[in-house]
C-alpha positions in Angstrom: -29.6 17.5 -12.4 -32.2 19.6 -10.5 -34.2 16.6 -9.2 -31.1 14.8 -7.9 -30.1 17.9 -5.9 -33.6 18.2 -4.4 -33.7 14.5 -3.6 -30.3 14.8 -1.9 -31.4 17.8 0.2 -34.5 15.9 1.3 -32.5 12.8 2.3 -29.7 14.8 4.0 -32.3 16.7 6.1 -33.2 13.4 7.7 -29.6 12.4 8.6 -27.8 13.4 11.9 -24.6 13.2 10.0 -23.9 14.8 6.6 -24.9 12.3 3.9 -22.3 11.7 1.3 -23.8 12.4 -2.2 -22.4 9.4 -3.9 -23.4 7.0 -1.1 -27.0 8.2 -1.4 -27.0 8.1 -5.2 -25.6 4.6 -5.3 -28.7 3.5 -3.2 -31.0 5.7 -5.2 -29.9 4.3 -8.6 -30.2 0.7 -7.4 -33.8 1.3 -6.1 -34.7 3.1 -9.4 -33.4 0.1 -11.3 -35.4 -2.3 -9.1 -38.6 -0.3 -9.8 -37.8 0.0 -13.5 -37.4 -3.8 -13.6 -40.8 -4.3 -12.0 -42.3 -1.8 -14.5 -40.6 -3.6 -17.3 -38.9 -0.4 -18.7 -36.1 -0.7 -21.2 -33.8 1.6 -23.0 -34.4 1.6 -26.7 -32.0 2.7 -29.4 -32.8 2.8 -33.1 -30.2 1.2 -35.4 -30.0 0.5 -39.2 -31.2 -3.1 -38.5 -34.0 -2.1 -36.2 -34.4 -1.3 -32.5 -32.0 -2.5 -29.8 -33.3 -2.7 -26.3 -31.2 -2.6 -23.1 -32.3 -3.4 -19.5 -31.4 -0.4 -17.3 -30.2 -2.5 -14.4 -27.7 -1.4 -11.8 -24.9 -3.0 -9.8 -23.4 -0.9 -6.9 -21.0 -1.5 -4.1 -20.4 1.1 -1.3 -17.3 0.6 1.0 -17.0 2.7 4.1 -16.7 2.6 7.9 -19.4 2.1 10.4 -21.6 5.2 11.0 -21.4 6.3 7.4 -25.2 5.9 7.0 -25.2 3.2 4.4 -28.4 1.5 5.6 -30.1 4.8 6.2 -29.3 6.0 2.7 -30.9 2.7 1.4 -34.0 3.2 3.4 -34.5 6.8 2.2 -34.1 5.7 -1.5 -36.4 2.8 -1.0 -39.1 5.1 0.4 -39.4 6.9 -3.0 -40.6 3.6 -4.6 -42.6 2.1 -1.7 -45.9 1.9 -3.6 -44.2 0.3 -6.6 -42.6 -2.3 -4.4 -45.8 -2.9 -2.5 -47.6 -3.6 -5.8 -44.9 -6.1 -6.7 -45.5 -7.9 -3.4 -49.2 -8.0 -4.0 -48.8 -9.2 -7.5 -46.4 -11.9 -6.4 -48.7 -13.0 -3.6 -51.6 -13.4 -6.1 -49.4 -15.5 -8.4 -48.3 -17.6 -5.4 -51.9 -18.3 -4.4 -52.8 -19.2 -8.0 -50.0 -21.6 -8.6 -49.4 -23.1 -5.2 -50.9 -26.5 -6.0 -49.4 -26.8 -9.5 -47.4 -30.0 -9.6 -45.8 -29.3 -13.0 -44.7 -25.8 -12.4 -41.0 -25.5 -12.9 -40.7 -22.8 -10.3 -40.1 -23.3 -6.6 -42.9 -21.1 -5.3 -41.1 -20.6 -2.0 -38.8 -18.2 -3.8 -41.5 -15.8 -5.0 -41.0 -12.4 -3.4 -44.2 -12.1 -1.4 -42.6 -10.2 1.5 -39.9 -8.1 -0.1 -38.5 -7.3 -3.6 -35.0 -7.7 -2.2 -33.0 -10.9 -1.8 -30.2 -11.2 0.8 -26.9 -12.2 -0.7 -26.6 -15.0 1.8 -29.1 -17.0 -0.2 -27.7 -19.8 -2.3 -27.1 -19.2 -5.9 -29.6 -22.0 -6.6 -32.2 -20.0 -4.5 -31.5 -16.8 -6.4 -31.9 -18.7 -9.7 -35.2 -20.0 -8.5 -36.3 -16.5 -7.8 -35.2 -15.5 -11.4 -37.3 -18.4 -12.7 -40.5 -17.2 -10.8 -39.9 -13.6 -12.2 -39.6 -15.1 -15.7 -42.7 -17.2 -15.2 -44.9 -14.5 -14.0 -43.3 -12.0 -16.5 -43.2 -9.4 -13.7 -40.5 -8.1 -11.4 -36.8 -8.2 -11.0 -34.0 -9.9 -9.0 -32.6 -7.5 -6.5 -29.7 -8.7 -4.4 -28.6 -6.8 -1.3 -26.0 -7.2 1.4 -25.3 -5.3 4.6 -21.7 -6.6 4.8 -20.2 -8.0 1.7 -17.0 -9.1 3.6 -19.0 -11.6 5.5 -20.4 -13.1 2.4 -17.8 -12.7 -0.3 -16.0 -16.1 0.1 -19.2 -18.0 -0.6 -20.4 -15.8 -3.4 -18.5 -17.1 -6.4 -21.4 -18.7 -8.2 -23.7 -15.8 -7.4 -21.2 -13.3 -8.8 -20.9 -15.3 -12.0 -24.6 -15.5 -12.3 -25.0 -11.7 -11.7 -22.4 -10.8 -14.4 -24.1 -12.9 -17.0 -27.5 -11.7 -16.1 -26.3 -8.0 -16.2 -25.3 -8.4 -19.8 -28.2 -10.4 -21.2 -31.0 -10.6 -18.6 -30.5 -14.4 -18.7 -29.5 -16.8 -16.0 -29.3 -20.6 -15.9 -29.8 -23.0 -12.9 -31.2 -26.3 -11.9 -34.9 -27.3 -11.9 -36.3 -28.5 -8.5 -34.2 -31.6 -8.3 -35.6 -32.2 -4.8 -39.1 -32.4 -6.3 -38.2 -34.7 -9.2 -37.1 -32.1 -11.7 -34.1 -32.8 -14.0 -31.8 -30.6 -16.0 -31.5 -26.9 -16.1 -33.9 -24.1 -16.5 -33.0 -20.7 -18.1 -34.6 -17.5 -17.0 -34.6 -14.9 -19.8 -35.2 -11.2 -19.9 -35.0 -10.8 -16.1 -33.5 -7.6 -14.7 -30.7 -8.3 -12.2 -29.7 -5.6 -9.7 -27.4 -5.6 -6.7 -26.3 -3.2 -4.0 -23.6 -4.4 -1.6 -22.3 -2.6 1.4 -19.2 -3.3 3.3 -16.3 -2.1 5.5 -12.9 -2.3 3.8 -11.1 -3.5 7.0 -12.0 -7.2 6.8 -10.4 -7.5 3.4 -7.1 -6.6 5.0 -7.4 -9.2 7.7 -8.4 -12.2 5.6 -6.5 -12.5 2.3 -9.1 -14.9 0.8 -11.7 -12.2 1.1 -9.5 -9.8 -0.8 -8.7 -12.4 -3.4 -12.4 -13.0 -4.1 -13.0 -9.3 -4.4 -10.1 -8.9 -6.8 -11.3 -11.9 -8.7 -14.7 -10.3 -9.2 -13.2 -7.0 -10.2 -10.7 -8.5 -12.7 -13.3 -10.9 -14.3 -15.5 -8.0 -15.4 -17.1 -6.8 -12.2 -15.6 -3.3 -12.5 -17.1 -2.6 -15.9 -20.5 -3.6 -14.6 -20.4 -2.1 -11.1 -20.4 1.3 -9.6 -17.9 1.0 -6.8 -17.6 3.7 -4.1 -14.8 3.6 -1.6 -14.9 6.2 1.2 -11.6 6.2 3.0 -12.2 8.4 6.1 -15.5 9.4 7.7 -15.5 10.7 11.3 -18.8 11.5 12.9 -17.5 14.3 14.9 -16.4 16.2 11.9 -19.4 15.4 9.7 -22.2 16.3 12.0 -25.1 17.6 10.0 -25.8 21.1 11.3 -28.8 21.5 9.1 -30.4 18.3 10.4 -34.2 18.6 10.2 -34.3 22.2 9.2 -35.7 21.9 5.6 -38.9 23.7 4.9 -42.2 21.8 4.9 -42.5 22.7 1.2 -39.5 20.5 0.4 -41.3 17.4 1.9 -44.5 18.3 0.0 -42.6 18.6 -3.2 -41.1 15.1 -2.6 -44.5 13.6 -1.9 -45.8 15.1 -5.2 -42.7 13.8 -7.0 -43.3 10.3 -5.6 -46.7 10.3 -7.1 -45.5 11.6 -10.5 -42.6 9.1 -10.5 -45.0 6.2 -9.8 -47.3 7.3 -12.6 -44.3 7.7 -15.0 -43.1 4.1 -14.1 -46.5 2.6 -14.7 -47.1 4.4 -18.0 -43.7 4.1 -19.7 -42.3 1.1 -21.6 -39.2 2.6 -23.2 -36.6 5.3 -22.6 -35.3 6.5 -26.0 -31.6 6.7 -26.6 -31.2 9.4 -29.4 -28.6 8.7 -32.0 -26.6 11.9 -31.3 -26.4 11.0 -27.6 -25.2 7.5 -28.4 -22.5 9.0 -30.7 -21.3 11.3 -27.9 -21.0 8.3 -25.6 -19.1 6.4 -28.3 -16.7 9.3 -28.8 -16.2 9.6 -25.1 -15.3 5.9 -24.9 -12.8 6.2 -27.7 -11.1 9.1 -25.9 -11.0 7.2 -22.7 -9.5 4.1 -24.3 -6.3 6.1 -25.1 -6.1 7.3 -21.5 -6.7 3.8 -20.0 -3.8 2.4 -22.1 -1.4 4.8 -20.3 -2.6 3.7 -16.8 -0.4 1.1 -15.0 -3.2 -0.9 -13.6 -4.8 -4.3 -14.1 -8.2 -2.7 -13.9 -7.7 0.3 -16.0 -9.1 -1.3 -19.2 -12.4 -1.8 -17.4 -12.8 1.7 -16.1 -15.5 4.0 -17.6 -17.3 1.2 -19.4 -19.8 2.7 -21.9 -22.5 0.1 -21.3 -22.5 0.9 -17.6 -22.9 4.6 -18.4 -25.7 3.8 -20.9 -27.7 2.0 -18.3 -27.2 4.8 -15.8 -28.4 7.3 -18.3 -31.7 5.4 -18.6 -32.1 5.5 -14.8 -31.4 9.2 -14.7 -34.1 9.8 -17.4 -36.6 7.9 -15.3 -35.8 10.0 -12.2 -36.1 13.1 -14.4 -39.6 11.8 -15.6 -38.2 11.9 -19.1 -38.9 9.3 -21.8 -35.8 10.5 -23.7 -32.1 10.5 -22.6 -30.6 14.0 -22.9 -27.1 15.4 -22.9 -27.5 16.4 -19.3 -28.1 12.8 -18.4 -25.0 11.8 -20.3 -22.8 14.4 -18.6 -24.0 13.5 -15.1 -23.6 9.7 -15.9 -20.0 10.3 -17.0 -19.2 12.5 -14.0 -20.6 10.0 -11.6 -18.8 7.1 -13.2 -15.5 8.9 -13.2 -16.0 10.0 -9.6 -16.5 6.4 -8.4 -13.9 5.0 -10.8 -11.3 7.2 -9.0 -12.0 5.4 -5.8 -11.9 1.9 -7.3 -8.1 1.6 -7.0 -8.5 2.1 -3.2 -10.6 -1.0 -3.0 -8.4 -3.0 -5.3 -5.4 -1.9 -3.4 -7.1 -1.7 0.0 -4.5 -0.3 2.3 -3.0 -3.3 4.2 -2.8 -3.1 7.9 1.0 -3.3 7.9 1.1 -0.1 5.7 -1.3 1.7 8.1 1.1 0.7 11.0 4.1 1.9 9.0 2.5 5.3 8.3 1.5 5.6 11.9 5.1 5.0 13.0 6.3 7.6 10.6 4.2 10.1 12.4 5.6 9.2 15.8 8.9 8.9 17.6 8.5 5.6 19.5 5.1 3.9 19.7 4.3 1.1 22.1 2.1 -1.9 21.0 -0.9 -0.4 22.8 -0.4 2.9 20.9 -0.5 1.0 17.6 -3.6 -1.0 18.5 -5.4 2.2 19.5 -4.4 4.1 16.4 -4.8 1.4 13.7 -8.2 -0.2 13.4 -8.6 -3.9 12.7 -5.2 -4.8 14.4 -5.2 -6.9 17.6 -2.6 -8.2 20.0 -2.8 -11.6 18.3 -2.2 -10.1 14.8 0.3 -7.4 15.6 3.4 -9.6 15.6 2.7 -10.9 12.1 1.9 -7.4 10.9 5.2 -6.1 12.3 7.1 -8.6 10.1 5.5 -7.0 7.1 6.2 -3.6 8.5 9.9 -4.5 8.7 10.0 -5.7 5.1 8.2 -2.6 3.9 10.5 -0.3 5.8 13.5 -2.0 4.2 12.0 -1.7 0.7 11.5 2.0 1.3 15.2 2.4 2.4 14.2 2.9 6.0 14.6 0.7 9.0 12.3 -0.6 11.8 13.7 -0.1 15.3 12.4 -2.3 18.1 13.2 -1.6 21.8 12.0 -3.3 25.0 12.3 -1.8 28.4 10.5 -2.9 31.6 8.4 -5.3 29.5 7.2 -2.6 27.2 8.0 -3.1 23.5 8.3 0.0 21.4 8.7 0.5 17.7 10.1 3.3 15.6 10.8 3.9 11.9 14.3 5.2 11.3 13.9 7.4 8.3 16.8 7.3 5.8 17.0 9.1 2.5 18.9 8.2 -0.7 22.5 9.4 -0.9 24.4 10.2 -4.1 28.1 10.0 -5.0 27.6 13.3 -6.8 26.9 15.3 -3.7 28.6 13.8 -0.6 28.7 16.2 2.4 31.3 16.7 5.2 32.6 19.4 7.5 36.1 20.7 7.5 38.1 23.5 9.2 41.5 24.9 8.3 42.2 26.0 11.8 44.5 23.3 13.1 44.3 24.2 16.8 43.1 21.0 18.3 41.6 22.8 21.3 39.3 25.0 19.1 36.2 23.1 18.0 34.7 25.9 16.0 34.9 27.1 12.4 33.8 23.9 10.7 32.1 24.6 7.4 30.0 22.5 5.2 31.5 21.1 2.0 29.6 19.3 -0.7 30.8 17.7 -3.9 31.6 14.6 -5.8 32.9 11.6 -3.9 35.8 11.2 -6.3 37.1 14.6 -5.2 37.0 13.9 -1.5 40.8 13.2 -1.3 41.4 17.0 -2.0 40.1 17.7 1.4 41.2 14.7 3.5 44.7 14.9 2.0 45.1 18.6 2.9 46.1 20.6 5.9 42.8 20.6 7.7 40.5 19.0 10.2 37.5 17.2 8.9 34.4 15.3 10.1 31.8 13.2 8.4 29.1 15.0 10.4 27.5 18.4 10.0 27.1 20.8 12.9 25.2 24.0 13.8 26.7 27.0 15.4 26.0 28.3 18.8 26.8 31.1 21.3 29.9 30.3 23.4 31.4 32.1 26.4 34.8 33.6 25.7 37.1 36.0 27.6 39.5 37.9 25.3 40.7 40.3 28.0 37.6 42.3 28.0 35.6 40.1 30.4 33.3 37.2 29.6 31.0 37.6 26.7 28.9 35.5 24.3 30.3 35.0 20.8 28.6 33.3 17.9 30.8 30.4 16.6 30.0 28.8 13.3 30.2 25.0 13.1 30.9 24.5 16.8 31.6 20.7 16.7 30.0 18.9 19.6 27.5 16.1 19.9 24.9 18.6 21.0 25.3 20.5 17.7 25.3 17.4 15.5 22.7 17.9 12.8 21.8 14.2 12.4 22.5 14.3 8.7 25.3 12.2 7.4 26.2 10.3 4.2 29.8 9.3 4.9 31.1 6.7 7.4 34.7 6.8 8.6 36.7 4.0 10.2 40.1 4.9 11.7 42.3 1.8 11.3 45.2 2.0 13.7 46.5 -1.5 13.5 45.4 -5.1 12.9 44.4 -4.8 9.2 46.7 -4.2 6.3 45.9 -2.0 3.4 45.8 -5.1 1.1 43.4 -6.9 3.5 41.1 -3.9 3.6 41.1 -3.6 -0.2 40.2 -7.3 -0.5 37.6 -7.3 2.3 35.7 -4.3 1.0 36.3 -4.9 -2.7 32.5 -5.0 -3.4 31.9 -1.6 -1.6 32.6 1.9 -2.7 35.3 3.5 -0.6 38.2 5.9 -0.3 41.3 4.8 1.6 43.7 7.5 2.7 46.8 6.9 4.9 47.3 8.9 8.1 50.4 10.8 9.3 51.3 7.7 11.5 51.3 5.3 8.5 54.2 2.9 8.7 55.7 4.9 11.6 56.6 3.7 15.1 53.7 4.1 17.4 53.9 2.5 20.8 56.5 0.2 19.5 54.4 -0.9 16.5 55.1 -0.1 12.8 52.1 -1.0 10.6 49.6 0.3 8.0 47.5 3.1 9.5 44.8 4.6 7.4 41.2 5.7 7.2 38.4 3.9 5.4 35.8 6.4 4.2 32.6 4.8 2.9 29.7 6.6 1.3 26.4 5.1 2.6 23.4 3.9 0.7 21.2 6.4 2.6 21.7 9.7 4.4 21.1 8.7 8.0 19.7 10.8 10.8 20.7 9.2 14.1 20.8 10.6 17.6 24.4 10.9 18.8 23.9 8.1 21.4 22.6 5.8 18.8 25.4 6.8 16.5 27.9 5.6 19.1 26.3 2.2 19.3 26.1 2.0 15.5 29.8 2.7 15.1 30.7 0.0 17.6 28.4 -2.4 15.8 30.4 -1.8 12.6 33.7 -2.6 14.4 32.2 -5.6 16.1 31.0 -7.0 12.8 34.6 -7.2 11.6 35.6 -9.1 14.7 39.0 -7.4 14.9 40.6 -4.8 17.1 41.4 -2.7 14.1 40.0 0.7 14.7 40.1 3.6 17.2 36.9 3.2 19.2 37.3 6.8 20.3 36.0 7.7 16.9 32.6 6.5 17.7 31.4 10.0 18.7 29.2 11.7 16.1 31.2 14.8 16.6 34.6 13.1 16.0 37.0 15.0 13.7 40.2 13.9 12.0 43.4 15.5 10.8 44.0 15.6 7.1 47.3 14.3 5.8 48.8 16.4 2.9 51.4 13.6 2.4 48.9 10.8 2.4 48.3 8.2 -0.3 44.8 7.5 -1.4 42.9 4.8 -3.3 39.4 4.8 -4.6 37.2 1.8 -5.2 34.0 2.7 -7.1 31.4 -0.1 -7.3 27.6 -0.5 -7.5 27.4 -1.1 -3.8 27.6 1.4 -0.9 27.7 0.7 2.8 24.2 -0.1 4.1 24.1 1.5 7.5 20.8 -0.2 8.4 22.7 -3.4 9.2 24.4 -1.6 12.2 21.7 0.6 13.6 20.9 -0.6 17.2 17.7 -2.7 17.5 17.0 -2.4 13.7 15.4 -5.3 11.9 18.5 -5.5 9.7 20.8 -5.5 12.7 18.8 -8.2 14.4 18.9 -10.4 11.2 22.7 -9.9 11.0 23.1 -10.8 14.7 21.2 -14.0 14.2 23.4 -14.9 11.3 26.6 -14.2 13.3 25.2 -16.1 16.3 24.6 -19.2 14.1 28.2 -18.8 12.9 29.6 -18.5 16.5 27.6 -21.4 17.7 29.4 -23.7 15.3 33.1 -24.4 14.8 34.6 -21.0 14.5 38.0 -20.6 12.8 41.0 -19.8 15.1 42.4 -17.4 12.5 40.8 -14.0 13.3 41.2 -12.9 9.7 39.0 -15.7 8.5 36.5 -15.0 11.3 36.5 -11.3 10.6 35.9 -11.8 6.9 33.0 -14.1 7.5 31.5 -11.8 10.2 31.7 -8.9 7.7 30.0 -11.1 5.0 27.2 -12.1 7.4 26.7 -8.5 8.6 26.3 -7.0 5.2 24.6 -9.7 3.1 21.0 -9.8 2.2 19.1 -11.5 -0.6 19.8 -8.6 -3.0 23.6 -8.7 -2.8 24.0 -12.3 -1.7 25.7 -13.7 -4.8 28.2 -10.9 -5.2 29.2 -10.9 -1.6 29.6 -14.6 -1.5 31.9 -14.6 -4.5 33.9 -11.8 -2.8 34.2 -13.8 0.4 35.5 -16.8 -1.6 38.1 -14.7 -3.3 39.2 -13.2 0.1 39.4 -16.6 1.8 41.2 -18.2 -1.2 43.6 -15.5 -2.5 44.1 -12.9 0.2 43.9 -14.8 3.5 44.9 -18.1 1.8 42.8 -20.0 4.3 43.2 -23.7 4.5 39.9 -25.4 3.6 38.6 -22.0 2.3 35.8 -23.6 0.4 34.6 -25.4 3.6 34.5 -22.1 5.5 32.7 -20.4 2.6 30.0 -23.1 2.6 29.7 -22.8 6.4 29.2 -19.0 6.1 26.4 -19.5 3.5 24.5 -21.8 5.9 24.5 -19.1 8.5 22.5 -16.7 6.4 18.7 -16.4 7.0 18.2 -17.1 3.3 21.1 -19.2 2.2 21.9 -20.0 -1.4 21.3 -23.5 -2.7 24.0 -26.1 -2.6 24.4 -25.9 -6.4 24.6 -22.1 -6.4 27.3 -22.3 -3.7 29.3 -25.0 -5.5 29.1 -23.0 -8.7 30.5 -19.9 -7.1 33.3 -21.8 -5.3 34.3 -23.5 -8.6 34.4 -20.1 -10.3 36.5 -18.6 -7.5 38.8 -21.7 -7.6 39.5 -21.0 -11.3 40.6 -17.4 -10.6 44.3 -16.7 -10.1 45.8 -14.6 -7.3 
């Protein structure tokens, strides 16, 4: 619309920072509705049964950060109707003077708008109702509710919001008569236009859950289909400085002053805005089309988006601004466009980004961040609130398959998100080399394939590693003097690519094959025997094998962190069963062409997050193990190892399955005396233990199973 563009240019020229179109229009349409209410203008549509009139009122909310220009946009929009509002004040003052001494008047004359046509939202709902009663009594004016900061008021606005929603539909509101002055019962104000414009910053709704609950309550109880809601996510003054500030020609300001005069004359001379039948049909067709789209949206608010009544009222206001007594197709198109633009931002206010999510996203962008870094980067977080927010960050990271790392050095606490990605059994990756020279660390190539085919490599004449490695130039002397030669897959910690989806434990003694199969029966694994299996080694003949686990996620750990993680896995078992030299990320192993192998394919894979140093999952596991060790620990290291493994790998999601597996190991494989007592004790060490009835049910089920 031409007039809207001109009004925006005029308003923007008076702003040091670029004025957002929708922000200004939200204020403009509210003020237009307030003036239309004072003028008594209605939208009229002809039907087969006669004329149907609609009050063109307007509800708007604008969410945005400080410095956005919310108040300034309101002041500029109000200026266009200043004479109309002044006439309202004069009329109300005359009415006040005439009725001041009336003892039987139902109205509380204190609430007649003799100073301003706008009512602050911090008024009581009874006070607002009394204002509606005076408007009804004098048959002149409108109820126009405003707020500079809705977050400060929202928790006490329940009754006001209810009143507003009813009045928006029918122009009627109901409230008590002046009880303090002897009145009894209720008085209903009818045919009174209600308008509202509420401003606010989204941040407080994150800090105080009750505020967010009240906002959602308003939305889901019909507020969305009545309210034009604008949410502006980011606005930085430095990048939005208005370079054309105060550069408009004088002619523009003269045009606006002429327009103000014409607008006032139009408002004073117009009673109805005509809604043509063809325009109404186009609106109806649009709504039918949108209904199908809304049904596909996965949202509690989708059914309220694009409400036709809201669009109809806006069309009437656009016609007024266009000085037209008839709604046109252009008004319809703009009203739809404006509605859709603001509806697209509604979800952001319904799902206002929680502070913990902002912190999580900030940590994703960093390596390590100290608490002071987080407080500087994330608005609305304080030293007092950070600790609680980090609990939620931990939970969110876990839900995303990642892990929160927390380190403290010299009194400085730092956080990091360890990013992990989903791994698949269909494309596990490792490195292997057919050069069997143990002194040559080069020539390792990448192999990718199905986990079920992994034995074809590890049971062959080769060297293999769970890690991937980049090549590098190395110094060699082949009789022609020193020279640099490019070596593919040069296997060192420095060349480790921090991309791994397999975890290998080299079991040299202390755990039998059968014990391993029982202990890890819930996990997917490949067991393959080594060349020293059941052979004399340092005077000991025992099972020697490798446990190869696919992991839930591909992990990207620094070599030093990898070492710690490997040791943590071994410690969780509580047994001296593995070659700790294997803890290097660049560790490789010899294949065994004569080896036996066994696969165990389940729904579970090894969750490496439970072993990453300083991770939230590792801390939780450590707490569980600490509770176990503080009690009566079993003397049998096999029982202790099984329980430690259970505590290290159990979370709420796999708790039932892992507990049953523990019971079966203790009962059938280890044949532990009082196995059920040890199982019960293990459960109590969890951060979220099962109930006594759940535990007893699982123990009874395990007891019924045979060896």
